[in-house]
N, C-alpha and C positions, 0 to 999 in steps of 0.2 A: 713350110715353116716347121722347125723341129718341135717335138712335143715338150711341154713344160715339165720341169722336174717334179716328180711325184706321180705323173701319169704313167701307166704301165701298158705294155703290150701283153698278149697272152703268153708269149714266150718268156718275157721278163718275169711274169708272175710264176711261170713254171720253174724258172731258174731260182727265184727267191724261195719257193716252196721246197725245192730240192736241197737247199742248204739250211733249211730250218728257220728262215727269217719271216716267212708267212705261214700261219697255220689255220687262219680263218678268213673266209670271204663273206662279206655282207652283200646280200642281193636285196635291193629295195626298190619299191615303186613309190610314187607320190599319191596320197589320197586326196579327197576333195578338199580337206582342210589344209593342204600343203605340207602334210607331215610325211616323213619316211616310214613306210611299213614294209616288212619283209622278213627275211630269215638270216641267221648266222649259220653258214655252211662250213663243214670241214673243208679245208683247201683241197684235199685229195678228192673228195666227192665232187666238188665244183669242177675240177679238171676232168675227172672221169665221166661225169654225167651231165652236169648242168650247163657247162659252157657250150656244148654242142646240142643238147636235147632239152634245155629249158627246165623249169620246175613249175609247180602249181601253188595257188593260194586261194582261199575262200573268196568268192565273188562279193561277199558282204562288205569287203573293204571299200567298195565304192557305193555302199548303201547303208551306212550307219551315221549316227550323229557324233558329236565331238567326244561323247563319253563312251563310244563304241557300242551303243544300244542299237539293236535292229529296229528299223522303222519302216512303215508302209509307204507305198507310192512310187517305188522305183521299178521300172520295167525290167531292168537288166538283172536284178537279183532280189529275191523275196522268198517268203515261206512257200508261195505257190510254185516257184521254180525249184524249190528244194535247196536253195543256197549252195549250189554246186561250185566247182572250182573254175577259175580262169587261169591263163598261163602267164607266168612271168618270164619274159624273153630277155636275157641279158643284152644290153647295148654295150658291146666291148669297147667302144670308143670312149666310154665313161669310166673305164677301169682305172683305179688309182690306189695309191698307198693311203692309209689312214693313220697318220702319226700319233694321234691322241688315243688310239687303241692299239697298243703294241702287238705286232704280229698279225695285223689285220689289213686286208684290202677291201675295197668297196666297189661295186658296180651297180649302176642304175638299170632298171628293167622297163621295157615297154609292156603294156598289158594287152594281150591278144586272146582270142577265143581258141577253141581246140582245132579250128580250121586254119589258124594262123592269121585271121582277120583282126584288125585293131578293134579294141573295145572303145567305141566312140566317146563316151563320157569321161574316159581317163584323162586327167588334166594334161599330161604330156602329149596325148594324142590330139586333144583340142587345139593346143598350140601348133603341133605339127601340121594340122590341116590348114591353118592360116598361113604358116610359112610356105606350104606348097602353093597356095594361091599367089603369094609374092613371087615364088620361083617361076611360076608360069609367065610372069612379066619380066623375068631376068633380074629380079631384085633379091637382095639379101638384107634381112633386118638385123640391126645391131642394137643392143639394149644394155642398160646398166640399172641395177636396183640398189637402193640404199637402205640398209637395215640398221636402225638405231636400237639400243637396248638399255635397260636399267640394271645396275649392279647393286646388289644388296649384300650385307654381311650375314644375313640369315641363309641357312641351307634351304633346299626345297622342302625338306621334311619340317623344319621349323616354321617356314612360311605357311605350310598347310595347317600346322597345329594352331597358328595364330589366325586362321581364316583369312590370310593374306592382308591383315591389317597391322598397323603399327610396326612395320618392318623398318630396319635400320639401313638407310642408303649408305653406300660406300664413300660417297662424297657429300658433305653436309651443306654445301652452298652451290650457287650457280657457277659451275665449272666450265662454262663455254670458252673454249680455246685455252683454258688455264693449264700451263705446264706443271704447276704444283699439284693441282687437283688430279691431273692425269697420272702423276707419279704414284698417287695413292693406290691406283688400280693397275699400274703398268705390269706387275708380275702376271696378272690374269690376261691383260690385253696382249702382252708379248707371246704368251702361250697360244692364244688364239691366232695371232698373226703368223707366227712361225708354223703352227699346225696347218693353217690353210695354205700357206706357201708350199709346205711339204705334201699337200694333197692336190697340187697342180693349179692353184689359183694365183692370180696376180694381185697381191695386196698393194694398195697405194699409200694409205695413211690411216692414222687413228687420231681422234681428238675428243675432248669433252664437249658436252652439249649443255643446254641451259637448265634442265631440270635436275633435281638432286640424284646423283649417281648415274646420270644419263651419259652414254658413250656412243661414238660412231666409228665404225671401221669401214673404209671405202675400198672398193675393188675396181679394177680396170674393166671397162666395158668389153663385151665380146658379142659374137653372134647370139641371137635371142635364145636359142635352145641351150647353148652352153651357159649363158648367164642364169637362166632359170635352174638348170642342173646345179650350178655352183651355189645359187641362193638357198636351195633346200638343204644341200649338204652343209653349208656354212651355218644355217640356223640350227640344224640338229647338232652339228659339231660344237658350236659355241656353248650350247646348253650342256653338252656332255663334258666339255673342258671345264666349265664353271662347276659342274657337279664334282668332278675329280680334282678340283683346284688345278697367113697365106698371101697370096698376091693381092694387091689393092684393086678394088673395082672402081667404077665410076659412080660418084655420089649422085643420087637422084633427088636429094632434098636440098642441095646447095647450088646456088647460081650467083657468083659474086657480082654479076652485072645488074642484078635486080635489087629492089629495096630490101634491106636487112640481110641480104645474101640468100633470101629464100628463093628456091626454084618455084615454078608454077605448081609442080607436083606437091611440094611441101605445103604451099598455101591450101591446096585442096585437102591434103592429109590432115593438116591442123584444123581446118574447117570441119572435117568429119569428127575429130575428137570433141569439138565443142558441140556440134549438132546432135551427136549421139551419146554424149557422156551420160545422160540420164538413163538411156537404154541399157548401158553396160555397167552401171554403178554396182549392181549385185555382184559382178565379178571383181570389182575393186574394193568393195566393203561388204563382206559376206556374212557378218555377224551382228547381233544386236549392239554389242559394245562398240563396233566400228563407228557408229554414228555419233557417239559421244565426243569424238574429235572435232566435229564440224561446228565450231563455236567462234564467235566474233573475236578476232585478235589472237587466235590460237596457233597460227602458222599452218593450220589445216584449212583448206579452202571451203568457202560457202558459196561463192559466186562463180558462175561458169563464164570465164573470160580468159583471154590470153594477154600476156604482157612481157616485155623484155626485162629479164632479171627482176621480176615483180613477184615476190613470195606471197602476196595476197590473192593472186589469181590461181585458178585451178590448173591452168597450163602456163608454166613459166618457161619462156624461151631464152636460152642462154646463147648470146651472139658474141663469141670471142674467137675470131679468126677460124681456125680449123676445128674449134670446139663447138660449132653450131649444133644445138640439140634441143629437144623438147622434154621438159620434166613434167610428168603428170603427178600432181601433188595430192590426188584424191586417195590412192591406196595407203593403207597403214601397215603396221608390222604383222598383222594377222592375215595378210593377203596370200592367196595361192599364186605364185608368180606366173605359172604357166597359163592360168585362166586370165589373169589381168593383162598380160601382154597379148594373148590371143584376142581379148576384147579390144585392145588398142589397135591392133592390126585390122580387125574387122571394121572398126569405126573409121580408121584412116582410109581403107580401101573403098568403103561406101562413099566417103567424101570425094575420093578421086573419081570413082565411077559415075557419080552424079555431078561432077564438076562444080562442087559447092564453092561459093565465094567466101573468102576469109573475112570476117568482120574486122573493122579497124582495131588497131592495138589499143588495149586499155591502159591508161595511165592513172595513177592515184591509188586510192584505197578501195579494193574490190569488195571488202566486207560491207561497205556502206553504199555500194553502187546499185542502181536499178538495172540489174542483169538477172538472167535466169539463175536459179539456185540449185545447188547440189541436193539431191534427196536427203532429207534429214531423219528418215526412219526406214528401217528395213522393209516394212510393209509397202512403202512407196516404191522402193527399188525392185522388189519382187514383182509388183504390178507392172512397172515400166518394162522390165525384162520380158514378162509374159506377153505384153502387147507389141513388142519390138519386131517389126518386119526385118530390119537389118540383122538383128541377132539370129532370127530363124533362118534367113537366107544364108548367112555366113557359117553358122555353127551347126545348123540342122535342127529339126524339131525334136529329135530324140535327145540331143544334148541340152537344148533349152528346157525341155520338160524335166530332165534329170536335175538340173540346178534350181529350177523353180521349186521342186520338191524339197531340195536341201534347205532353201530359204524358209519354206513353210514349216519344216521340222524345227528349225531354229526358233521361229516365232512361237510355235506351239510349246516348246520347252520353256521359253521365257514367260509366256502367258499363264503357265501352270505353276509358276513360282511366286511365292509371297515374299516380297523384298523387305529389307530393314525399314525403308522409307514408309511402306504401308503399315508396318507394325507400330512404329513410333507415332505415326499420324493418327491411327485409328484405334489403337488398343484401349485407350482410356477415353479419348475425347469424342468418339463417334459411337 
């Protein structure tokens, strides 16, 4: 299959540099929070040194909180180990043009140690390990992620100055599917769509959503690693743009002769998602604020169940001919896609390996049903992940302990903060 427009080979990059069209190469890894972290390199230096010999970055990038504060509890990086460097190894298959930053190319990096061994807690490596388990069975995972976002008329600086309160949404009413409402933000949406297309992504569509200023841009599904790579590049790129104003395989999840078109393998895989959803919720909802979504009637799930085209269920199964797919509705926009999809693969393979039976389809309103519940607090998710045998078997104890510590760091940061609710409630009356 030919490479998509915007993707670059090393020779194409060399040619663009020689004629002055590229002068900067961004080399980026994905941190625990799903953010791109790395360096802007001169194009000449990238060609001469980094493309073949890699570069280094401080290992604290996988051992800090969201504010980039160093925190205790990580074996891979700490004051005790001297916060040394690890190696950023360019994955040249991800090399691409970056249209929203003129004269710039971007390449994602794998994180390895100085012996060339993968750094296990690196999110990209966590996913690669689960993809390797699928490959041992001759399987390839395909995935799609859906990132919705809010558009405000305030700049980031203005929003910061307001304490992120009383900001002005770009659309002042429910603009779900509204062509008029979409027109208000189309100049921005078009820059994002054309930018992502120029960076090698397959953009399908854009539409308004139900909340004020809420928008959705949908991308074509791809193999799981490519989808996650595109996810983090898109999320970073869309924020930047806003700031700047192969051969078919044999499906293993489908069998048209069986009920709903599910293969026996898919039934076990989906059963694993349900059985171990609570085990892996920390990877789907990694922050305190993640759990504010899980409210009755919010379109974010509270009940662990599956249903056909049922958005009240945590697992919505879409059965439309060749478009048979499972939609995990638990993760939100703050998710690290590598970790979330790694968790889904691990849960699915556990379901397959244990031959779990798929519960009957749920019909009706899962918010009001007597079914197991999605954890509603980060503390519960951390505990479930800590106790999870499937997580430890699939991901490894080192990775599990690493992300337990990340959850505890988030909890400690929140517990040390006095909120507005506490001030208003107790300043005078208690």
